[in-house]
N, C-alpha and C positions, 0 to 999 in steps of 0.2 A: 161439548166443552174437552172431549178428549182431543177433537180430529182438531180444535184451537191448537192445543197446546204442544201437538204433534206437530205442529206447521213454527209454532215461535220455539224450540228444542231443535228442531231440524235448520232456523236460518240462526239459532247463536251458536250450534256444531260447528256449520259453517264458516263462519264470524270466525271461532276459533281458530275453523283450522288452516285460514287465512294468513291469519296473524300467526300463526305459529310457523307457515309456509317463509311468509317475511320474514323470519327473527330468522330462518335457518339461511333464506341468500343471504340476508344483510351480514351474519360470521360468516357463510363462504367467503363472501369477498373482504371482508375484514381479515382474515387470511391468508388470501390469494394478495394482496395490496401489502400486507407486513412483511409477507416473504419476498413480493416485488423488490419492497423496500430495503430490505435488508441484504440482499444477492443486489444493488446497484451503491450502497452503503460499502457495502467488499470492495467491489471493484473499483469507486471513487478512493476509497481508501488506502488499495493497494498502489493505483498509479500516482497518489499522494503522496506514496513512501518512497516508490522508485524516483518521483519527481527532485523531492531532498536529497534522496542519497547521491544522484547523480547530480546536482548543483553543490553539495561539498567535495565532490569528485571533480569537478570542473576547480572549483575553486582552489584545493590545494594542492593543483596538480598542473594547473596552467593560467591562474589567474592571480589577486591580490596578496595570497596567500600560500601561493609556493615559496619554498627557500630560496633563497639566494647565493649564484652558484658561488664559492668558492675558492680562488686559485690552489689549485696544486703545488705545494712546496718543489721545486723544482733542488735538484743535486747541484750544488755551489761546491766549482773548482776552489777552494782554498791558497792562496800557493804555498806548497811544498816541498821540501829539499828536492831538487831534483832528482829522479831516477835513475840510481849509477848503471853508466854497460856492463852489461854482462862482458865478458874478458873470456878468451877462448884459454886453453889451458895446453902449451905446445905438448 
């Protein structure tokens, strides 16, 4: 009877080891997937932020959000008294 119990114990131990190894592989795969997903999310987020900044810049510098140019005030020559001619003294 001891021989039968030993075979059963070995079989249970092998099954337990197989399940443990499968669980380890699963968790390693999950960790790799999370790391990959985080890297992809960071890259996509960075590209999205750059696109938003670029769009804002273009909108406010070249698009409809650009300020309308206002004419610069020109100096006006108003009719004033004519400047007297310099006189020479002898």
